[in-house]
C-alpha positions as CSV (number, residue, x, y, z in Angstrom):
1,M,-16.9,16.1,69.7
2,A,-18.4,16.4,73.2
3,L,-22.0,17.6,73.4
4,A,-22.1,18.5,77.1
5,C,-19.9,19.0,80.1
6,A,-19.9,18.2,83.8
7,P,-22.9,19.3,85.7
8,T,-22.9,22.7,87.4
9,A,-24.1,23.4,90.9
10,S,-27.5,24.5,89.4
11,D,-27.8,21.4,87.1
12,Q,-27.8,18.2,89.0
13,R,-28.8,15.9,86.2
14,P,-26.2,13.1,85.7
15,V,-24.0,13.4,82.7
16,V,-23.8,10.2,80.6
17,A,-20.8,9.8,78.3
18,L,-21.3,7.7,75.2
19,V,-17.9,6.6,73.8
20,M,-18.1,4.8,70.5
21,K,-15.8,3.3,67.9
22,S,-15.4,4.8,64.4
23,L,-17.9,7.5,63.6
24,A,-16.9,7.0,59.9
25,N,-18.9,3.8,60.2
26,E,-22.6,4.3,59.6
27,F,-23.5,1.9,62.3
28,F,-22.0,4.2,65.0
29,Q,-23.5,7.3,63.4
30,T,-26.9,5.6,63.7
31,M,-26.0,4.7,67.3
32,E,-25.1,8.3,68.1
33,Q,-28.4,9.6,66.6
34,G,-30.4,7.1,68.5
35,A,-28.7,8.3,71.8
36,R,-29.4,12.0,70.9
37,T,-33.0,11.3,70.2
38,H,-33.4,9.4,73.5
39,Q,-31.8,12.3,75.4
40,A,-34.0,14.9,73.7
41,S,-37.1,13.1,75.0
42,H,-35.6,12.5,78.4
43,G,-34.0,15.9,79.0
44,R,-35.0,16.0,82.6
45,D,-33.3,12.8,83.4
46,Y,-29.7,13.3,82.1
47,R,-27.3,15.2,79.9
48,L,-25.4,13.5,77.2
49,V,-21.8,13.6,75.9
50,T,-21.0,11.7,72.8
51,N,-17.5,10.9,71.3
52,G,-16.0,8.5,68.8
53,I,-12.8,7.8,67.1
54,K,-12.1,8.3,63.4
55,D,-10.5,4.9,62.8
56,E,-11.7,1.6,64.2
57,L,-8.1,0.7,65.2
58,D,-7.2,4.0,67.0
59,V,-7.4,2.4,70.4
60,A,-5.1,5.0,72.0
61,R,-7.4,7.8,71.0
62,Q,-10.4,6.0,72.5
63,I,-8.5,5.6,75.8
64,D,-7.8,9.4,75.7
65,L,-11.5,10.1,75.2
66,V,-12.4,8.1,78.3
67,E,-9.7,10.0,80.2
68,Q,-11.4,13.2,79.1
69,M,-14.7,12.0,80.3
70,L,-13.3,11.2,83.7
71,A,-11.8,14.7,83.8
72,Q,-15.3,16.1,83.1
73,R,-16.6,14.0,86.1
74,V,-19.4,12.3,84.2
75,G,-21.7,10.2,86.2
76,A,-21.8,7.3,83.8
77,L,-19.8,5.9,80.9
78,V,-21.4,3.8,78.2
79,I,-18.7,2.4,76.0
80,A,-18.3,0.4,72.8
81,P,-14.6,-0.5,73.1
82,A,-12.5,-0.6,70.0
83,D,-10.3,-3.3,71.7
84,S,-11.8,-5.8,74.2
85,K,-8.5,-6.0,76.2
86,A,-6.8,-2.6,75.9
87,L,-9.7,-0.6,77.2
88,V,-10.0,-2.6,80.4
89,P,-7.5,-0.5,82.5
90,V,-9.1,2.8,81.8
91,V,-12.6,1.4,82.3
92,I,-11.5,0.1,85.8
93,K,-10.0,3.5,86.5
94,A,-13.5,5.0,85.7
95,Q,-15.1,2.6,88.1
96,Q,-12.6,3.4,90.8
97,A,-13.5,7.1,90.3
98,G,-17.1,6.3,91.1
99,V,-18.4,6.3,87.5
100,V,-21.1,3.8,86.5
101,V,-19.7,1.9,83.5
102,V,-21.9,0.0,81.0
103,N,-20.2,-1.9,78.1
104,I,-22.2,-2.1,74.9
105,D,-21.7,-3.5,71.4
106,N,-18.2,-5.2,71.8
107,R,-17.8,-7.1,75.1
108,L,-14.7,-6.4,77.2
109,D,-12.5,-9.4,77.7
110,A,-13.8,-11.5,80.6
111,D,-10.4,-13.0,81.4
112,V,-8.7,-9.7,81.6
113,L,-11.5,-8.3,83.8
114,R,-11.4,-11.3,86.0
115,A,-7.6,-11.0,86.4
116,R,-8.1,-7.4,87.5
117,G,-10.9,-8.4,89.9
118,A,-13.4,-6.2,88.0
119,Q,-16.9,-6.7,86.6
120,V,-18.5,-4.5,84.0
121,P,-22.1,-5.2,82.8
122,F,-22.5,-5.9,79.1
123,V,-25.6,-4.7,77.3
124,G,-25.8,-6.1,73.8
125,P,-26.7,-8.9,71.4
126,D,-25.4,-12.5,71.1
127,N,-23.2,-11.9,68.2
128,R,-22.4,-15.6,67.7
129,K,-26.1,-16.4,67.5
130,G,-26.8,-13.6,65.1
131,A,-24.0,-14.5,62.8
132,A,-25.0,-18.2,62.9
133,A,-28.5,-17.2,61.7
134,V,-27.0,-15.2,58.8
135,G,-24.8,-18.2,58.0
136,A,-27.6,-20.7,58.1
137,L,-29.6,-18.6,55.6
138,L,-26.6,-18.5,53.3
139,A,-26.1,-22.2,53.6
140,S,-29.6,-22.8,52.4
141,R,-28.7,-21.2,49.1
142,L,-25.5,-23.1,48.6
143,K,-24.6,-26.7,47.9
144,T,-22.8,-29.0,50.4
145,G,-19.1,-28.7,49.9
146,D,-19.1,-25.2,48.4
147,A,-16.1,-23.0,49.1
148,V,-16.7,-20.0,51.4
149,A,-14.5,-17.4,53.0
150,I,-14.8,-15.1,56.0
151,L,-13.9,-11.5,56.3
152,E,-13.2,-11.0,60.1
153,G,-13.3,-7.9,62.2
154,A,-10.4,-6.5,64.3
155,P,-8.5,-9.4,65.9
156,N,-8.9,-8.1,69.5
157,A,-12.7,-7.3,69.2
158,F,-14.8,-9.8,71.0
159,N,-17.8,-9.2,68.8
160,G,-15.7,-9.8,65.7
161,I,-14.5,-13.1,67.2
162,Q,-18.0,-14.2,68.1
163,R,-19.3,-13.4,64.6
164,K,-16.5,-15.4,63.0
165,L,-17.4,-18.3,65.3
166,G,-21.1,-18.0,64.4
167,F,-20.3,-18.1,60.7
168,E,-18.0,-21.1,61.3
169,D,-20.8,-22.8,63.3
170,A,-23.3,-22.5,60.4
171,M,-20.8,-23.4,57.7
172,T,-19.5,-26.5,59.5
173,K,-23.0,-27.7,60.3
174,A,-24.0,-27.3,56.6
175,G,-20.9,-29.1,55.3
176,M,-19.3,-26.1,53.6
177,R,-15.6,-25.7,53.0
178,I,-14.1,-22.6,54.7
179,V,-11.1,-22.0,52.4
180,S,-9.9,-18.7,53.9
181,S,-10.6,-16.5,56.9
182,Q,-8.8,-13.1,57.2
183,T,-9.3,-9.8,59.0
184,A,-10.2,-6.7,57.1
185,N,-10.4,-4.7,60.4
186,W,-14.0,-3.6,59.9
187,E,-13.0,-1.3,57.0
188,T,-14.6,-1.2,53.5
189,S,-11.4,-0.4,51.6
190,Q,-9.4,-3.2,53.3
191,A,-12.3,-5.6,52.7
192,S,-12.3,-4.8,49.0
193,Q,-8.6,-5.7,48.8
194,V,-8.8,-8.8,50.9
195,A,-11.9,-10.1,49.1
196,A,-10.3,-9.5,45.7
197,A,-7.3,-11.6,46.8
198,M,-9.6,-14.3,48.0
199,L,-11.5,-14.4,44.7
200,T,-8.3,-14.7,42.8
201,A,-6.9,-17.4,45.0
202,H,-10.2,-19.4,45.0
203,P,-11.9,-19.4,41.6
204,D,-14.5,-21.7,43.0
205,L,-15.5,-19.4,45.9
206,A,-19.3,-19.4,46.4
207,A,-19.7,-16.9,49.2
208,L,-18.1,-14.2,51.4
209,L,-19.3,-13.9,55.0
210,C,-18.5,-10.5,56.4
211,A,-18.4,-9.7,60.1
212,N,-19.9,-6.2,59.5
213,D,-21.7,-4.4,56.7
214,S,-18.9,-2.0,56.0
215,M,-16.7,-4.9,55.0
216,A,-19.7,-6.4,53.1
217,L,-19.7,-3.2,51.0
218,G,-16.1,-3.8,50.1
219,A,-16.7,-7.5,49.3
220,V,-19.6,-6.6,47.0
221,S,-17.4,-4.2,45.2
222,A,-14.7,-6.8,44.8
223,V,-17.2,-9.4,43.5
224,R,-18.5,-7.0,40.9
225,A,-15.0,-5.9,39.8
226,A,-14.2,-9.6,39.3
227,G,-17.4,-10.1,37.2
228,R,-18.7,-12.8,39.6
229,D,-21.9,-11.2,40.8
230,A,-24.0,-14.2,39.8
231,A,-21.6,-16.8,41.3
232,V,-20.6,-15.3,44.7
233,R,-23.0,-14.6,47.6
234,V,-22.2,-11.9,50.1
235,V,-23.6,-11.6,53.7
236,G,-22.9,-9.1,56.4
237,F,-23.9,-7.9,59.9
238,D,-25.4,-4.6,61.2
239,N,-28.1,-3.7,58.7
240,I,-26.8,-0.3,57.9
241,S,-28.8,1.7,55.4
242,A,-26.1,1.5,52.7
243,V,-26.6,-2.2,52.3
244,R,-30.4,-2.1,51.9
245,P,-30.3,-1.4,48.1
246,L,-27.9,-4.3,47.8
247,L,-30.3,-6.6,49.6
248,D,-33.1,-5.5,47.4
249,S,-31.1,-6.0,44.3
250,G,-29.8,-9.4,45.4
251,R,-26.1,-8.3,45.4
252,M,-26.2,-9.1,49.1
253,L,-28.2,-12.0,50.5
254,A,-28.6,-11.2,54.2
255,T,-27.4,-9.3,57.2
256,A,-28.1,-9.1,60.9
257,D,-29.8,-6.2,62.6
258,Q,-28.7,-5.5,66.1
259,H,-30.7,-2.3,66.2
260,G,-27.8,0.2,66.3
261,D,-30.2,3.1,66.9
262,Q,-31.3,1.5,70.1
263,L,-28.1,-0.2,71.3
264,A,-26.7,2.9,73.0
265,V,-30.2,3.6,74.4
266,Y,-30.3,0.2,76.1
267,G,-26.9,1.0,77.6
268,I,-27.9,4.5,78.7
269,E,-31.1,3.3,80.3
270,H,-29.2,0.6,82.2
271,A,-26.7,3.1,83.4
272,L,-29.4,5.5,84.6
273,E,-31.2,2.7,86.4
274,I,-27.9,1.8,88.2
275,L,-27.4,5.5,89.1
276,R,-31.0,5.8,90.3
277,T,-31.3,2.6,92.3
278,R,-27.7,1.6,93.0
279,A,-28.7,-1.9,91.9
280,T,-26.1,-4.5,91.3
281,P,-25.0,-4.2,87.6
282,A,-26.0,-7.2,85.5
283,D,-25.7,-8.1,81.8
284,R,-28.6,-7.7,79.5
285,E,-29.0,-9.4,76.1
286,T,-30.6,-7.3,73.4
287,P,-32.3,-8.3,70.2
288,V,-30.5,-9.4,66.9
289,D,-32.6,-10.2,63.9
290,L,-32.0,-11.8,60.5
291,V,-32.6,-9.3,57.6
292,T,-33.1,-10.4,54.0
293,K,-34.5,-8.7,50.8
């Protein structure tokens, strides 16, 4: 739901629109709260509109939300795209309308942007590096040759692809066997089903590497239902609050914190700087940290 509208003649503060992925995912709830907190302490600088979709895969709805923001004549759009390719046309439309666009969380596809002659600054972490760190910690608790499986994010999400690559980097370097790698589309329920099938197909499975913590929750559930808590390690990515008890109890080994509460803030601050200075937009890498018990 929008929190603000286009500026009136008496209110010249720029309106920044934050368009996220699924607000059913705790990570994006945290992101939204971080943005609201920032705006509350910078009320003289800008007004904020926040929106998100209900389902990670509802790309059409996210495109509609961006169109709505354009109709409201916002000054800046900070977007975490649900699909790295499908959101490119509407993002370019926003730029052509004079809107400052900053891409956060999930990078827009560079080849598609290049083919359209467009550039959009990306503000976010190196997902491959973060996932590799998680994978390396996991590998230190396994034996060379152990069987592992990966629960991937949405197929057209750049951050999901990069996290898969990071997991693969770490597993290959450590000499593990990747026996399965399948998407669960970022969703807990899908992850539970996919992980259960993996556990059945691979009785020797030693670990599940999950491209986000929502899927890690599903993986942990499947491992417990199979009675294999002691045998199968689970790792994730995002450090949402729901996994912290699992880390403390040992049911999850590790996750990566990309500081969701600050990720939108980084993007908003970058957009405001561009609005203020008309500086050439540039990418900015943000922190990602390994989190264990």
